[in-house]
N, C-alpha and C positions, 0 to 999 in steps of 0.2 A: 498119719505119719509125716506128711508133708509139712504140717504146722510145726513139728519139732525142729525141722531143718530150715524152714524159710521164715519162721516167726511172723506169720500173717497177722496175729493179734496186734503186735506192736506196729507193723506197717499200717494196718487199718486205723489204729488209734492216731498215729502221726498224720495220716491223710485227712482226718476229721478236723485238724487244727492248723493254725499258722504258727510255725515255730518262731518264737521271738529270740530265744537263746538256749543253747545247750549248756547246762552247768558242767563244770569240770568233773572228770571221773575220779580224781583224787580227793578224798574226803578224810575225816578223822572218825574214829570209832572207839567206843568204850563198852567193855563188858559190864553187865549188871546182874551177876549171879545171885545177889542178895536182894534184888529189886529195891534198890535205894534211889534210883533215878527220879522217880516221882516225889518221894519223901524229901530228897535234897534239891528238888527243882532244877535238874540238869537241863530242862527245856528252856529255862530263862536265865540260869546261872550255871553254865557248864564247867566252870573252873578253867584252868589253864591248859595249854596244849600238852603238857607233860602227862596229864591224866588220860589223854586220848592217843590212840595208835593210828598210824597211817593205814588207809584201806582204800580200795578202789570200788566203785559202784557198777562195774561192768563184769563182776564175778562174785560168786558167793564167798563169804568170809572164810569158810573152812578151806577154800582152795588157795588162800593167800598166806603170806608169812605170819600174820597175827593169828589166824585160825590154826595154822600148823603148830605154832608155838603153844597155843592153848592146849591143843590135843596132846602134844608131847609132855606138857607139864601136868596133865590130868589123866594119865593112864591110857593115852591114845583114844580118847573119846572126844567126839565133836561137841562143841558147846550147844546146849539146849537151854533156852531161856530168853531173857531180854538183852538186847544190844542197842546202843544208841549211836546214831550217825550224826555228823554235823558238817556243814560247809558255810563259809562266809563268801558273800558275793555282793555286787552292786547292781542296782536297778537304774537303768538310764531314765532320766526325767522325761524323755519323749514318750515313754510307755505309760505315763500317768494318764488316767482316764480310760484306759483300755481294760477290758474284762480279761484278766490274766489268771492262769492256773498253772500248777505244777503238773506235768505229765510224768508219772513215775513208771518206768518201763516194766518193772516187776520187783516184788518184795516177797521173800520166803520167810514168814507166811503172812502175818498181820502187821499193820503199821498204824501209828498215831503220829500226825504231822504237826509241827509247831513252826511258826515263823515269827522271829523276834519276840519269843516268849509267849506267844498267843497260840493256843490250839486252834488250828484251822481245818482239821479233818481227820478222818480215820478210814482205813481200808481193812475191814474184818476178813478173817479167813472163814468164809461161810460155805463155799463150794469147793469140791476137791481140787479144782484147777486154779483156784485163786492165787496160788503161789507164783503162777506164770502169767497172770492177767495184768495188763497195763491199766492204770487208773489215773484220774485227774482229781486234784484238790484245789479249789479256788483260793487265791491269795487273799481275797477280801480286803479289809482295811489295814491289814497287818504289814503290808509292804511299805518300805521307805525308799523313796526315789531320790537319786543323787547322793546317797549315803550308804554305808554298809548295812547289810541284812545278814541274818543268821538263820539258816534252815536247819532244824533238828528233827530227826525221825527216830522214834522209838520203834524197834522191830521186835516182834515176838516170834521165836522159832521153837517149834515143838518136835520137829523131826527133820532129818535131812540136812542139806548144806547150810541154809540160812542167810539172811541179810538182804540188803538191796543188791540185786545182782544184774540189773540193767540200768542204763543211764537215765538221767533226769533232765527234763527240758522245762523251760517256761514257755507256755503257749498262749495264744490269743484265740478266742472262739470256742 
């Protein structure tokens, strides 16, 4: 019961790493009810911002204006399926040479992570509590230092609120 209120899993994950940077909580999101994201390569060619809705990554999408609008337009049902998230950010050149990862606070339920069009990792929904488990994805060679980067996360939600619902950090170690 205490873990529900104190979020020990996330605190433990943060304690194991040195936080280099917290990414902003305001991202962009795109519904993918027809599963066209992979076919149309949204991970490397996401299109323009008008195709993407504003969303925060500190709350499930169903609790936000985009999710409420989806629900109202579709018979008061929550979206179930694939949703894509994206954020643009810069990497400080002084971080080059460090072993960096994304620490993703939680995704409901499964995630595939792309950096600058390169798939860098996955977080499957394998255990019942994986929707609330923090996880790391190494940046590998996909990071660009001193220039813009684009992180895109495909999230698959099969039940419940859905989406990236806890912040994302860049960590070392």
